[in-house]
C-alpha positions in Angstrom: -0.9 36.0 9.0 -1.8 32.3 9.2 -1.3 30.6 12.5 1.4 27.9 12.2 1.4 25.0 14.5 4.8 23.5 15.1 4.9 19.9 16.1 7.8 17.8 17.1 9.2 16.2 14.0 9.9 12.5 14.6 13.5 11.5 14.2 14.9 8.7 12.0 15.2 6.6 15.1 11.6 7.2 15.9 10.2 5.4 12.9 12.5 2.5 13.6 11.4 2.5 17.3 7.8 2.5 16.2 8.5 -0.3 13.8 10.0 -2.4 16.6 7.0 -1.8 18.8 4.2 -3.1 16.6 1.3 -5.1 18.0 1.4 -8.8 16.9 -1.2 -10.4 19.2 -4.9 -10.2 18.4 -5.9 -10.2 22.1 -3.6 -7.2 22.8 -5.1 -5.4 19.8 -8.6 -5.9 21.1 -7.6 -4.9 24.6 -6.1 -1.6 23.4 -9.4 -0.8 21.6 -11.6 -1.8 24.6 -13.3 -4.5 22.5 -14.7 -7.5 24.3 -14.0 -10.5 22.1 -17.1 -12.5 21.1 -17.0 -16.0 19.9 -16.3 -15.0 16.3 -13.4 -12.7 17.2 -11.9 -15.4 19.5 -12.2 -18.0 16.7 -10.3 -15.7 14.4 -7.2 -15.6 16.6 -5.6 -18.7 15.1 -5.6 -17.0 11.6 -2.3 -15.4 12.7 -0.8 -18.8 11.9 -1.8 -18.3 8.3 -0.5 -14.8 8.1 1.0 -13.0 11.1 -0.8 -10.0 12.7 1.3 -6.9 12.6 0.0 -3.4 13.4 1.9 -0.2 14.3 0.5 1.6 17.4 0.2 4.9 15.5 -2.3 3.2 13.2 -4.2 1.7 16.1 -4.5 5.2 17.6 -6.7 6.1 14.6 -9.2 3.3 15.2 -12.4 3.8 17.1 -12.4 2.3 20.5 -15.2 -0.1 21.3 -16.0 -0.6 17.7 -15.3 -4.2 16.4 -16.5 -3.0 12.9 -14.0 -0.1 12.7 -12.8 0.0 9.0 -9.2 0.3 9.9 -9.4 -2.6 12.4 -11.1 -4.8 9.8 -8.1 -4.4 7.5 -5.7 -5.8 10.0 -7.5 -8.1 12.5 -7.3 -11.8 12.0 -10.5 -13.5 11.1 -11.9 -17.1 11.0 -13.0 -16.2 7.4 -9.4 -16.5 6.3 -9.7 -20.3 6.6 -12.3 -20.5 3.9 -11.0 -22.1 0.7 -12.9 -20.1 -1.9 -13.3 -21.2 -5.5 -11.3 -19.0 -7.9 -8.9 -17.8 -5.2 -5.3 -18.8 -5.1 -2.0 -18.2 -3.4 -0.5 -16.5 -6.5 -3.4 -14.6 -8.0 -1.2 -12.4 -10.2 1.2 -15.2 -11.3 4.2 -13.4 -9.8 6.1 -16.2 -8.2 8.5 -16.6 -11.1 10.8 -13.6 -11.3 13.3 -12.9 -14.1 16.0 -12.6 -11.5 15.6 -12.9 -7.7 13.3 -10.0 -6.5 12.7 -8.5 -10.0 9.5 -8.7 -11.9 9.3 -7.6 -15.6 5.6 -7.8 -16.1 5.2 -4.6 -18.2 7.1 -3.6 -21.3 8.6 -0.3 -20.1 8.5 -1.0 -16.3 10.3 -3.4 -14.0 9.3 -4.0 -10.4 11.9 -4.5 -7.7 10.8 -6.2 -4.5 13.1 -4.1 -2.3 12.1 -5.6 1.0 9.8 -8.5 1.9 8.5 -7.2 5.2 5.8 -4.6 6.0 5.1 -2.3 8.9 1.5 -3.6 8.8 0.1 -6.9 7.6 -3.1 -6.2 5.7 -5.4 -9.3 5.7 -6.3 -8.8 2.0 -2.7 -8.6 0.8 -2.2 -10.3 -2.6 1.4 -11.2 -1.7 0.5 -12.8 1.7 1.8 -16.1 0.2 4.7 -14.7 -1.8 8.0 -16.6 -1.4 10.0 -13.7 0.0 12.6 -16.1 1.3 13.6 -16.8 -2.3 13.5 -13.1 -3.2 15.5 -11.5 -0.4 16.0 -7.8 -0.5 19.7 -7.4 -0.1 22.5 -5.7 -2.0 23.6 -8.8 -3.8 20.2 -9.4 -5.3 19.6 -5.7 -5.9 22.9 -5.6 -7.9 21.8 -8.6 -10.0 18.4 -6.9 -10.6 20.0 -3.6 -11.6 22.3 -5.4 -14.1 19.2 -6.8 -15.7 17.6 -3.3 -15.8 20.8 -1.8 -17.3 20.7 -4.4 -20.1 17.1 -3.7 -21.1 16.9 -0.2 -22.7 13.1 -0.6 -23.2 12.7 0.1 -19.5 12.3 3.7 -18.5 10.5 3.4 -15.2 11.4 1.4 -12.0 8.8 0.5 -9.5 9.9 -0.2 -5.9 7.6 -2.6 -4.2 7.6 -5.3 -1.6 6.6 -6.1 1.1 7.2 -2.4 1.5 10.2 -0.8 -0.1 10.3 2.0 2.6 11.2 -0.8 5.1 14.7 -0.2 3.6 16.7 2.2 5.6 17.7 5.6 4.2 21.2 4.6 3.4 20.0 1.5 1.5 17.6 3.7 -0.5 20.4 6.2 -1.2 22.5 3.3 -2.6 19.6 2.1 -4.8 18.8 5.6 -6.1 22.5 6.2 -6.9 22.6 3.0 -9.0 19.4 3.8 -10.8 20.5 7.3 -11.6 23.6 5.9 -13.4 21.3 4.0 -15.8 20.6 6.4 -18.7 17.3 5.0 -19.9 15.7 5.0 -16.4 13.8 8.3 -16.1 11.3 7.7 -13.3 11.1 5.9 -10.0 7.7 4.9 -8.6 7.5 3.8 -5.0 4.5 1.9 -3.7 4.3 2.0 0.1 1.9 1.8 3.0 4.5 3.0 5.5 3.9 6.7 5.2 0.3 6.3 6.3 0.8 3.8 9.1 4.0 5.3 10.4 4.3 8.9 8.9 7.6 9.4 10.7 9.2 7.2 8.0 9.4 10.3 5.8 12.6 11.5 7.4 14.5 14.7 6.6 17.3 12.6 5.1 14.9 10.8 2.8 13.3 14.0 1.7 16.7 15.6 1.0 17.8 12.5 -1.0 14.7 12.7 -3.2 15.2 16.4 -3.6 18.6 15.9 -5.3 17.7 12.9 -7.4 17.9 13.2 -11.1 14.9 10.9 -11.4 11.3 11.9 -11.4 10.0 10.4 -8.2 6.4 9.3 -7.6 5.1 8.0 -4.3 2.0 5.8 -4.5 0.4 5.6 -1.1 -1.9 2.7 -0.2 -4.8 4.1 1.7 -8.3 2.7 1.9 -10.3 4.9 4.3 -10.4 8.6 5.2 -9.9 7.8 8.9 -6.4 6.7 8.1 -5.4 10.2 7.1 -4.2 12.4 10.0 -2.2 15.5 10.6 1.2 13.7 10.8 0.5 12.1 7.4 -0.4 15.5 6.0 2.8 17.0 7.3 4.9 14.2 5.8 3.2 14.7 2.4 3.8 18.4 2.5 7.6 17.7 2.9 7.6 15.5 -0.2 5.5 18.0 -2.2 8.0 20.8 -1.5 10.8 18.8 -3.2 8.7 17.8 -6.2 7.6 14.3 -5.4 4.4 13.4 -7.3 1.9 12.0 -4.7 -0.7 9.4 -5.7 -2.9 6.9 -4.0 -4.3 3.5 -4.8 -6.9 1.8 -2.8 -8.5 -1.7 -2.8 -12.3 -2.0 -2.8 -13.0 -3.9 0.4 -16.2 -5.3 1.8 -16.9 -3.7 5.2 -14.2 -1.1 4.8 -14.9 1.2 1.9 -17.7 -0.5 -0.2 -19.9 2.5 -0.6 -19.7 5.8 -2.6 -19.8 8.2 0.3 -16.9 6.5 2.0 -14.9 6.7 -1.2 -15.8 10.3 -1.6 -14.6 11.1 1.9 -11.4 9.3 1.1 -10.8 11.2 -2.1 -11.4 14.5 -0.3 -9.1 13.6 2.5 -6.4 12.6 0.1 -6.7 15.8 -1.9 -6.6 17.9 1.3 -3.2 16.1 2.0 -1.9 16.9 -1.6 -2.4 13.3 -2.8 -4.3 12.5 -6.0 -6.6 9.4 -6.2 -5.0 7.1 -8.8 -6.5 3.6 -8.8 -9.3 1.7 -7.0 -8.5 -2.0 -7.4 -11.1 -4.7 -7.2 -9.8 -7.4 -4.8 -7.0 -9.6 -6.1 -8.3 -13.2 -5.5 -5.8 -14.3 -3.0 -6.6 -17.3 -0.8 -7.7 -16.1 2.7 -9.3 -12.8 1.6 -12.6 -13.8 -0.1 -14.6 -12.2 2.7 -13.4 -8.8 1.4 -14.7 -9.4 -2.1 -17.0 -6.9 -3.8 -18.6 -8.1 -7.1 -17.8 -6.3 -10.4 -21.4 -5.2 -10.8 -21.5 -3.7 -7.3 -18.1 -2.0 -7.9 -19.5 -0.4 -11.0 -22.6 0.8 -9.2 -20.5 2.3 -6.4 -18.3 4.1 -9.0 -21.3 5.5 -10.8 -22.5 7.0 -7.6 -19.1 8.3 -6.7 -19.1 10.2 -10.0 -22.1 12.2 -8.7 -20.4 13.1 -5.4 -17.0 14.4 -6.3 -15.3 16.2 -9.1 -13.9 14.1 -11.9 -10.3 14.6 -10.9 -11.1 13.0 -7.5 -12.5 9.7 -9.0 -9.9 7.0 -9.1 -9.7 4.5 -12.1 -11.5 1.3 -11.3 -9.2 -1.6 -12.4 -8.1 -5.1 -11.7 -4.8 -6.9 -12.2 -4.9 -10.1 -14.3 -1.9 -12.4 -14.1 0.0 -12.4 -17.4 -1.6 -9.3 -18.8 0.7 -6.5 -20.0 -1.2 -3.8 -18.0 -3.9 -3.2 -15.4 -7.4 -3.9 -16.9 -9.9 -1.0 -16.4 -13.4 -2.0 -15.6 -16.0 -0.5 -17.9 -18.5 1.4 -15.8 -21.2 0.8 -18.4 -22.4 4.3 -18.1 -24.2 4.2 -21.5 -26.4 1.3 -20.3 -27.8 3.3 -17.4 
């Protein structure tokens, strides 16, 4: 008989407690990691004025102490490079700042995207919505109702996407209300939730949320946003197991980031860690050219080479699709790996 380890399951209040206790000061973050700030790190502190620093302690626990180049730390620590005004980078790289109704984007023919909540548990320095006008697209029941009326009036829509910010910042009772409204729209068949919360605070996957997903008439997909294998721990694996048991489809999309995951072996490790947690690699995005994130950029040619190497390291089903988002385009744009030219 297999040995089963029973861990204390975090309560609903626990994820909210963790959310209220995030680290927001770069100096505190470096102190917790036993990193002595050099001149460059000190110079980066003021970048929190451009985009606030926000990191849950459970995510910090997975960072390597004493390592200023830790790949998880690099995703969240403010940097002086954020002040660089790079050519071709903008505050609205995907041309999203004109919604059809407040908080609703209808970029794709059969899918609409609802910005459920503007906030996130963690502020990733490469976030393509770091300049998004969330104040004009508040996640509240009034705006949700207006958005849902639009969805109900457009029968070409068969899939809803919950995004943000992070849609799982909404409390369980708010998500219950949203699901109930969506389930009453006959042409909506699927709900896709894009979230980073389950990886940074796995306790967000509460028993109440799992139970609500279990009784939904919609097909539910959770697209995690995970960039490095070191992010995946036992609490995340347990959270994903709960969702798998009730039939939630589990996917992951990553961003190709300089200094984080810009080599084939790191991506292979990530794909294996995801699969071990029951999550399928879905997309690997090249960086959206948002102002303040140019230092994370990996060129298309280098991205193709990394992917060609990745194909030799893992099975085909563990290779995510390399793609980019282009503002105004009706779908994501796959990048041709140019295999025949090799």
